[in-house]
C-alpha positions in Angstrom: 8.8 -2.6 -23.7 5.1 -3.4 -23.5 2.5 -0.6 -23.3 -0.8 -1.4 -21.6 -3.7 0.9 -22.4 -6.2 0.6 -19.6 -9.7 1.8 -20.6 -11.5 1.8 -17.3 -10.5 3.8 -14.2 -10.7 7.3 -12.8 -8.3 10.0 -11.8 -9.3 12.0 -8.7 -8.1 15.6 -8.9 -8.3 16.9 -5.4 -6.6 19.8 -3.7 -3.7 19.6 -1.3 -1.4 17.3 -3.5 2.2 17.1 -2.2 5.0 18.7 -4.2 8.0 16.7 -5.2 10.2 18.7 -2.8 11.9 16.4 -0.3 12.4 17.4 3.4 14.6 15.4 5.7 13.1 15.0 9.2 14.9 14.4 12.5 14.4 11.1 14.2 11.2 10.9 16.4 11.2 10.0 20.0 9.3 6.8 19.4 8.2 4.4 16.6 5.7 1.6 16.3 4.7 -1.4 14.4 1.0 -2.0 13.7 0.2 -5.7 13.4 -3.5 -5.0 13.0 -2.9 -3.2 9.8 -1.1 -6.1 8.1 -3.7 -8.2 6.3 -4.2 -11.9 7.2 -1.4 -12.3 9.8 -1.9 -13.7 13.2 0.8 -11.9 15.3 2.5 -13.6 18.2 4.6 -11.2 20.3 8.1 -12.2 21.3 8.6 -9.2 23.6 6.8 -7.7 26.6 6.3 -4.1 27.7 9.6 -2.8 29.3 11.9 -5.1 27.3 15.0 -3.6 25.7 15.2 -4.1 21.9 17.6 -3.4 19.2 16.9 -2.1 15.8 16.3 -5.3 13.9 15.2 -7.3 17.0 12.2 -9.6 16.5 9.0 -8.0 17.9 6.5 -10.6 16.7 6.1 -13.5 14.3 3.2 -14.7 12.2 1.6 -17.7 14.0 0.6 -19.1 10.6 4.3 -19.5 9.7 6.7 -18.5 12.6 9.5 -18.1 10.0 7.9 -14.8 9.0 9.2 -12.3 11.4 8.6 -8.6 12.0 11.5 -6.6 13.4 11.8 -3.5 15.6 12.2 -0.3 13.5 14.3 1.2 16.3 16.6 0.5 19.2 15.3 1.3 22.7 12.6 0.0 25.0 9.2 -1.4 24.4 6.9 1.2 25.9 3.6 -0.3 25.2 1.8 -3.2 23.6 -1.7 -2.0 22.7 -4.5 -4.5 22.4 -7.9 -4.0 20.7 -11.0 -6.1 20.5 -10.5 -9.9 21.1 -7.0 -9.1 22.4 -5.8 -8.3 18.8 -2.4 -6.6 18.9 -2.9 -3.1 17.5 0.5 -1.6 18.1 3.9 -2.3 19.6 5.5 1.0 20.6 9.2 1.5 21.0 10.8 4.5 22.8 14.0 5.2 21.0 17.4 5.4 22.8 19.7 8.3 22.0 22.3 5.7 21.0 20.4 3.0 19.2 21.9 -0.4 19.3 21.1 -2.7 16.3 21.3 -6.2 15.0 23.8 -7.0 12.3 23.1 -9.0 9.1 25.2 -10.5 6.4 26.7 -8.0 3.9 26.6 -9.2 0.3 28.8 -8.4 -2.6 27.6 -8.6 -6.2 29.3 -12.0 -6.4 27.5 -13.2 -3.3 24.2 -12.2 -4.8 24.9 -14.2 -7.9 26.1 -17.2 -6.0 23.4 -17.4 -3.3 20.8 -20.2 -3.7 17.1 -19.5 -3.7 16.5 -21.2 -0.4 19.4 -19.3 1.2 18.1 -16.0 0.0 14.6 -16.7 1.3 16.0 -17.5 4.7 18.1 -14.3 4.6 15.1 -12.2 3.8 13.1 -13.9 6.5 15.8 -13.3 9.1 16.1 -9.7 8.0 12.4 -9.0 8.4 11.9 -8.0 4.7 10.2 -11.1 3.4 6.7 -9.6 4.2 7.4 -6.9 1.5 6.8 -9.6 -1.1 3.1 -10.1 -1.5 1.1 -12.6 -3.6 -1.9 -12.1 -5.8 -4.8 -12.5 -5.9 -5.3 -12.1 -2.1 -2.4 -9.8 -1.4 -1.2 -11.9 1.4 2.5 -12.3 2.3 4.2 -14.6 -0.3 4.7 -18.2 0.8 8.4 -18.7 1.7 8.4 -22.3 0.8 11.5 -22.7 -1.5 9.7 -25.2 -3.7 6.9 -22.8 -4.6 7.9 -20.5 -7.4 5.7 -17.7 -8.6 5.2 -17.3 -12.4 6.5 -13.7 -12.1 7.5 -11.0 -9.6 6.2 -7.5 -10.5 8.0 -4.4 -9.3 5.4 -1.7 -8.9 6.7 1.8 -9.7 3.2 3.4 -10.1 1.8 6.1 -7.9 -1.5 7.2 -9.4 -3.5 7.5 -6.2 -3.5 11.0 -4.8 -0.8 11.7 -2.2 1.3 8.5 -2.7 5.1 9.0 -3.1 6.2 9.7 -6.6 8.8 7.3 -8.1 10.8 10.3 -9.4 11.4 11.2 -5.7 12.3 7.9 -4.1 14.2 6.6 -7.1 16.4 9.6 -7.4 20.1 8.6 -7.5 19.2 5.0 -6.5 20.2 3.2 -9.7 22.8 0.9 -8.1 20.4 0.0 -5.3 17.6 -0.7 -7.7 19.8 -2.9 -9.8 20.9 -4.8 -6.7 17.2 -5.3 -5.8 16.4 -6.7 -9.3 19.4 -9.1 -9.0 17.9 -10.4 -5.8 14.5 -10.9 -7.3 16.0 -12.8 -10.2 17.4 -15.3 -7.7 13.8 -15.9 -6.5 12.1 -16.0 -9.9 13.1 -16.3 -13.6 10.6 -13.6 -14.7 10.9 -10.1 -13.1 8.6 -7.4 -14.5 9.2 -3.7 -13.8 5.9 -1.9 -14.2 5.9 1.9 -14.4 4.1 4.8 -16.1 4.5 5.5 -19.8 5.8 9.0 -18.8 8.9 7.4 -17.2 11.5 8.0 -19.8 14.4 5.7 -20.4 16.9 8.0 -18.9 14.9 9.2 -15.9 16.8 8.7 -12.7 18.7 5.9 -14.6 15.7 3.6 -13.8 13.5 4.1 -16.9 15.6 1.7 -19.0 14.8 -1.1 -16.6 11.1 -0.8 -17.1 9.7 -3.7 -19.0 5.9 -2.8 -19.0 4.3 0.6 -19.0 0.7 1.7 -18.6 -1.5 4.5 -19.8 -4.9 5.1 -18.2 -6.6 6.4 -15.1 -6.2 5.1 -11.5 -5.6 2.2 -10.8 -3.9 1.3 -14.0 -0.6 1.2 -12.1 -1.7 -1.7 -9.9 0.1 -5.0 -10.4 -3.3 -6.9 -10.3 -4.5 -4.7 -13.2 -1.3 -5.6 -15.2 -1.8 -9.3 -14.6 -5.4 -9.1 -15.6 -4.5 -7.5 -19.0 -1.4 -9.6 -19.8 -2.1 -13.1 -18.3 -1.7 -16.0 -20.6 -3.0 -18.7 -18.2 -4.5 -19.1 -14.7 -1.1 -19.6 -13.2 -0.3 -15.9 -13.8 -2.9 -15.0 -11.1 -0.4 -16.2 -8.5 2.2 -13.6 -9.3 4.1 -11.8 -6.6 4.6 -8.1 -6.4 6.8 -5.6 -4.4 6.7 -1.8 -4.3 9.6 0.2 -5.5 10.6 1.6 -2.1 10.5 -1.9 -0.6 12.8 -3.2 -3.3 15.3 -0.5 -2.4 15.0 -1.5 1.3 15.7 -5.1 0.4 18.8 -4.0 -1.5 20.0 -1.8 1.5 19.8 -4.8 3.8 22.4 -6.7 1.6 24.6 -3.6 1.2 24.7 -2.3 4.7 23.9 -5.4 6.8 21.4 -3.5 9.0 17.6 -3.5 9.1 16.6 -0.7 6.7 14.1 1.7 8.2 14.4 4.6 5.8 11.1 5.7 4.2 10.0 8.5 1.9 6.5 9.6 2.8 4.1 11.8 0.8 2.3 14.3 3.1 -0.6 16.4 1.8 -4.3 17.1 1.9 -6.2 20.4 2.1 -5.9 20.5 5.9 -2.2 19.7 6.1 0.3 22.5 6.9 2.9 20.4 5.0 2.5 19.4 1.4 5.7 17.7 0.2 7.7 14.4 0.4 9.5 13.8 3.7 12.4 11.5 4.4 11.8 9.7 7.7 11.7 6.2 9.1 9.5 3.2 9.4 6.7 3.4 12.1 7.0 7.2 12.6 4.2 9.0 14.6 1.8 10.8 12.3 2.2 14.1 14.1 5.9 14.0 13.5 5.3 14.0 9.8 3.8 17.5 10.0 6.0 18.8 12.8 3.3 19.1 15.4 -0.2 18.3 16.5 -2.7 17.4 13.8 -5.2 20.3 13.0 -8.5 20.0 14.8 -11.3 18.9 12.5 -9.0 17.1 10.2 -9.0 13.3 9.7 -5.7 11.6 9.1 -6.0 9.2 6.2 -3.0 6.8 6.0 -2.0 4.9 2.9 -4.0 6.7 0.2 -7.4 8.3 -0.2 -8.9 5.3 -1.9 -7.1 2.4 -0.3 -6.1 3.9 3.0 -7.7 4.1 6.4 -8.6 6.7 9.0 -6.3 6.9 12.0 -6.3 8.5 15.4 -4.3 11.7 15.7 -1.8 9.9 18.0 -1.4 7.1 15.5 1.7 5.8 13.6 2.6 4.9 10.1 2.0 1.3 9.3 4.4 -1.3 7.9 3.2 -0.9 4.3 1.9 2.7 4.3 3.9 5.6 2.8 1.5 8.5 2.8 -0.5 10.8 5.1 -3.4 12.9 3.9 -5.2 15.3 6.2 -8.8 15.9 5.0 -11.6 17.8 6.6 -14.3 15.7 8.3 -17.0 17.7 6.6 -20.3 18.9 7.8 -23.1 16.5 8.8 -25.4 18.4 6.5 -24.7 21.0 3.9 -27.1 23.9 4.0 -29.1 24.0 0.7 -26.6 21.5 -0.7 -29.3 20.1 -3.1 -29.5 23.3 -5.0 -25.7 24.2 -5.1 -24.0 23.6 -8.5 -20.9 22.0 -7.0 -18.3 23.8 -9.1 -15.6 23.0 -6.6 -16.8 19.6 -5.3 -14.9 16.4 -6.2 -17.4 14.0 -7.7 -17.6 11.3 -10.4 -21.1 12.5 -11.3 -21.4 14.9 -14.2 -24.5 16.5 -12.7 -22.1 18.8 -10.8 -20.4 21.7 -12.6 -17.1 20.4 -11.3 -17.1 18.2 -14.4 -16.1 21.3 -16.3 -13.6 22.5 -13.6 -10.0 21.5 -14.4 -8.7 22.9 -11.1 -8.0 20.7 -8.0 -11.3 20.1 -6.2 -12.3 20.1 -2.6 -12.9 16.8 -0.9 -13.9 15.9 2.7 -14.7 12.7 4.5 -18.4 13.0 4.6 -20.5 10.5 2.6 -23.0 13.3 1.7 -25.9 10.9 1.8 -27.0 7.6 3.2 -26.8 4.1 1.9 -29.7 3.1 -0.3 -30.6 0.2 -2.5 -28.6 -0.4 -5.7 -30.2 1.5 -8.6 -28.4 -0.5 -11.3 -26.8 2.7 -12.7 -23.6 0.7 -13.9 -21.3 3.5 -12.7 -19.2 0.9 -10.9 -19.0 -1.2 -14.1 -17.7 1.7 -16.1 -14.8 2.4 -13.7 -13.7 -1.2 -12.8 -10.3 -1.7 -14.2 -10.7 -5.5 -14.4 -14.2 -5.5 -15.7 -15.6 -7.7 -12.9 -19.2 -6.3 -13.1 -19.3 -5.1 -9.4 -23.0 -4.5 -9.7 -23.8 -8.1 -10.2 -21.0 -9.5 -8.0 -22.4 -7.4 -5.1 -25.8 -9.0 -5.4 -24.3 -12.5 -5.6 -22.3 -11.8 -2.4 -25.5 -10.8 -0.6 -27.3 -14.0 -1.7 -24.3 -16.2 -0.7 -23.7 -17.5 -4.3 -20.0 -17.9 -4.1 -19.6 -19.6 -7.5 -21.4 -16.7 -9.2 -19.2 -14.2 -7.4 -16.1 -16.0 -8.6 -17.5 -16.1 -12.1 -18.0 -12.4 -12.0 -14.3 -12.0 -11.2 -14.1 -11.6 -7.4 -10.5 -12.8 -7.4 -9.5 -10.3 -10.1 -10.7 -7.4 -7.8 -7.7 -5.1 -7.1 -9.5 -3.5 -4.1 -9.0 0.0 -5.6 -12.1 1.5 -4.0 -13.4 3.1 -7.2 -16.7 1.2 -7.1 -17.4 2.6 -3.7 -16.4 6.1 -4.7 -18.7 6.4 -7.7 -21.7 4.6 -6.3 -24.6 7.1 -6.0 -26.3 4.8 -3.5 -23.4 5.1 -1.1 -22.8 1.3 -0.9 -19.4 0.3 0.3 -18.8 -2.2 -2.5 -15.1 -2.4 -2.1 -15.4 -3.4 1.6 -17.9 -6.0 0.7 -15.6 -7.5 -2.0 -12.6 -7.4 0.3 -14.5 -9.2 3.0 -15.7 -11.8 0.5 -12.1 -12.4 -0.7 -10.8 -12.8 2.8 -13.6 -15.3 3.7 -12.7 -17.3 0.6 -9.0 -17.1 1.4 -9.7 -18.4 4.9 -11.9 -21.3 3.7 -10.0 -22.4 0.6 -6.4 -21.2 0.8 -5.2 -20.4 4.3 -3.8 -23.3 6.4 
């Protein structure tokens, strides 16, 4: 087992963290898929409002590669197809039937898994709607399903350092057989499968710890697969590794065992404004309000997918295809009365000018920037927290001047989009959004078809 000690990073200790208690929720009245929240894809719907669908029916395909299909997370009727700016599809909403019909898929035995060819398995996962769960570095786009293109490695991500993400100890509990089935599937796709988890995951924990090949020690985002690749790569080809999250690996295994589109999800729900602070067992595409058993509190912003990497949603929104967490945080005041003289003992901040630097208790955090964007002051705070040592301060200035070769030299493609540079910047510059935009522009010009 290889231990990685990641020097840079930062752990955010904020109030409202979910407990490891697991609550099972009843099925909601409706579910949805959010194409606009799936990076890079160009969705082409295969259904219209009013159409009847089964659980596992195709809702839309990716126009870049129509083999990549996204399936309905429930059986019922398409109630609405919501469009945003430039007719971009934001959501396809399905009202569930009391007796959901479903598509059936091939059930595999262990012998079938060992005998299936790589091309056959790729087609099986494409038909089953689970291929998009495999994503490729460095852009984090859906992995290319071309059978002739093999990644140097597939990384199974068992980390959950970001506040409010589901803990592996919860979703892996009593799932050893499914996990092993998932690993067997990945080995049909790639000769090298890496299981990446925290150092605290003991060999006997949930029966999964003995499968871990690489562990990490360090602050957020040491658990990110891109961080692992940066600190272990032996050549440039390693930058093209694929990765899959632990819950998604279990879903892949469930498809082969049950022969039905897997919609089970364990979601972490928390935040200082949330009436529920635990893990909940629910389903893909669930309404956000269903996760807390009622309307979202007034003045609270729903943040889906993690505090650093997630996004703000409407109160009537849904859980996206990749998201497994909901945090309810206060919007925060536009101005804090006499805030400049307050010692900030309970305020979450990277700056050690606040007394919270000496406070070990969970700290209060809201969604206010508490300041306006200013010019970069070359403080190097972003450099100190960047887990892949990409010199964000200099890369940012190269992006502004359009010097793409310089940006690449500073490590743009190593960026894991963790959001730490934005969080620690005293000038309130959204560095992470700038780097994500630059990466997507480069992907569009150099890589995308």
